[in-house]
Backbone as CSV, one residue per row, in Angstrom:
resi,resn,N_x,N_y,N_z,CA_x,CA_y,CA_z,C_x,C_y,C_z
1,MET,94.447,93.166,90.977,95.343,93.797,90.050,96.129,92.690,89.334
2,LYS,96.336,92.837,88.058,97.103,91.890,87.252,98.529,92.398,87.085
3,CYS,99.479,91.468,87.076,100.890,91.810,86.930,101.292,91.669,85.461
4,PRO,101.800,92.728,84.837,102.186,92.639,83.427,103.493,91.888,83.196
5,PHE,104.176,91.475,84.248,105.456,90.795,84.116,105.370,89.304,84.444
6,ARG,104.227,88.828,84.930,104.035,87.411,85.233,102.897,86.891,84.358
7,THR,103.165,85.882,83.564,102.134,85.316,82.696,101.855,83.868,83.069
8,VAL,100.658,83.417,82.737,100.226,82.053,82.979,99.695,81.508,81.664
9,THR,100.131,80.307,81.281,99.638,79.671,80.065,98.482,78.749,80.435
10,VAL,97.342,78.938,79.773,96.134,78.168,80.053,95.785,77.363,78.804
11,GLU,95.580,76.056,78.969,95.170,75.202,77.852,93.775,74.674,78.108
12,GLU,92.901,74.822,77.123,91.543,74.294,77.212,91.416,73.145,76.222
13,GLN,91.000,72.007,76.712,90.817,70.818,75.880,89.344,70.701,75.514
14,PHE,89.066,70.501,74.221,87.699,70.320,73.761,87.460,68.848,73.450
15,ASN,86.222,68.465,73.228,85.860,67.069,72.979,86.215,66.594,71.579
16,THR,86.530,67.489,70.689,86.856,67.088,69.323,88.253,66.490,69.261
17,LYS,88.612,65.981,68.100,89.882,65.268,67.934,91.101,66.137,68.264
18,ASP,91.217,67.284,67.620,92.349,68.177,67.856,91.887,69.496,68.463
19,GLY,90.929,69.444,69.323,90.366,70.675,69.881,91.077,71.124,71.133
20,LYS,92.097,71.922,70.952,92.824,72.453,72.092,93.151,73.915,71.812
21,VAL,92.897,74.777,72.794,93.187,76.194,72.662,94.159,76.580,73.767
22,THR,95.253,77.213,73.376,96.249,77.676,74.328,96.222,79.197,74.366
23,SER,96.118,79.753,75.562,96.113,81.209,75.702,97.061,81.612,76.834
24,VAL,97.582,82.819,76.729,98.485,83.354,77.739,97.770,84.516,78.418
25,GLU,97.712,84.461,79.746,97.034,85.482,80.530,98.004,86.063,81.545
26,PHE,97.696,87.240,82.035,98.494,87.843,83.094,98.097,87.243,84.437
27,ALA,99.088,86.990,85.290,98.833,86.429,86.607,98.424,87.536,87.576
28,ASP,97.872,87.131,88.706,97.497,88.087,89.736,98.737,88.656,90.416
29,CYS,98.590,89.846,90.925,99.682,90.519,91.623,99.964,89.799,92.946
30,LEU,101.242,89.688,93.289,101.633,89.046,94.540,101.539,89.994,95.730
31,LYS,101.306,91.245,95.471,101.201,92.310,96.470,102.423,92.333,97.379
32,ASN,102.289,92.097,98.655,103.391,92.269,99.613,104.519,91.260,99.421
33,ASP,104.302,90.166,98.701,105.356,89.192,98.440,106.254,89.604,97.272
34,CYS,105.830,90.568,96.489,106.597,91.035,95.327,107.614,92.092,95.781
35,PRO,108.863,91.990,95.322,109.854,92.988,95.733,109.643,94.365,95.102
36,TYR,108.806,94.478,94.071,108.562,95.753,93.399,107.254,96.409,93.836
37,TYR,106.545,95.812,94.794,105.254,96.346,95.221,105.442,97.347,96.352
38,GLY,104.811,98.476,96.249,104.840,99.480,97.300,105.890,100.549,97.057
39,LYS,105.485,101.782,97.224,106.385,102.921,97.043,106.371,103.740,98.335
40,LYS,107.532,103.904,98.931,107.635,104.643,100.185,107.570,106.135,99.906
41,GLU,106.704,106.811,100.643,106.565,108.255,100.522,106.447,108.866,101.909
42,ILE,106.836,110.109,102.018,106.689,110.851,103.259,105.525,111.821,103.070
43,LYS,104.522,111.713,103.936,103.355,112.581,103.843,103.251,113.441,105.092
44,ILE,102.610,114.580,104.943,102.439,115.510,106.055,101.153,115.154,106.805
45,ARG,101.252,115.027,108.120,100.074,114.764,108.944,99.292,116.058,109.156
46,GLN,97.992,115.917,109.363,97.175,117.090,109.632,97.477,117.662,111.008
47,SER,97.855,116.781,111.949,98.146,117.239,113.300,99.562,117.812,113.424
48,GLY,100.328,117.719,112.345,101.693,118.239,112.358,102.696,117.110,112.291
49,GLY,103.790,117.362,111.693,104.827,116.351,111.564,104.735,115.593,110.254
50,PHE,105.563,114.583,110.136,105.622,113.785,108.918,105.369,112.325,109.247
51,GLU,104.987,111.570,108.212,104.667,110.160,108.392,105.161,109.384,107.171
52,ASN,105.803,108.254,107.404,106.217,107.381,106.300,105.040,106.495,105.914
53,VAL,104.691,106.498,104.619,103.548,105.742,104.117,104.003,104.917,102.919
54,ILE,103.458,103.721,102.782,103.738,102.885,101.615,102.502,102.884,100.731
55,ASP,102.620,103.497,99.543,101.509,103.528,98.589,101.436,102.192,97.850
56,PRO,100.241,101.638,97.652,100.092,100.341,96.985,100.181,100.447,95.466
57,VAL,101.386,100.607,94.941,101.607,100.687,93.498,102.746,99.755,93.105
58,CYS,102.814,99.413,91.826,103.891,98.593,91.295,104.970,99.522,90.760
59,ARG,106.180,99.412,91.311,107.270,100.289,90.884,107.801,99.930,89.504
60,ARG,107.592,98.715,89.044,108.090,98.317,87.716,107.287,98.961,86.588
61,THR,106.045,99.311,86.839,105.207,99.873,85.787,105.266,101.395,85.738
62,GLU,105.894,102.020,86.726,105.981,103.472,86.736,107.126,103.958,85.857
63,CYS,106.912,105.081,85.200,107.969,105.728,84.425,108.506,106.891,85.244
64,ASP,109.810,106.993,85.301,110.407,108.088,86.074,110.499,109.351,85.275
């Protein structure tokens, strides 16, 4: 998954005199190291009762 809030600048050098291309790309998601990763939800178990589950989503990209 790519993170829309973290960018990486990549420069490619070519063999020509002024041959350089600069591009900006999205960085990879940090997953569990990111403070915005994971949404806590309470789900119902089939055997009965409730269970706390962390869904693997980015909270910064969700609209409330």
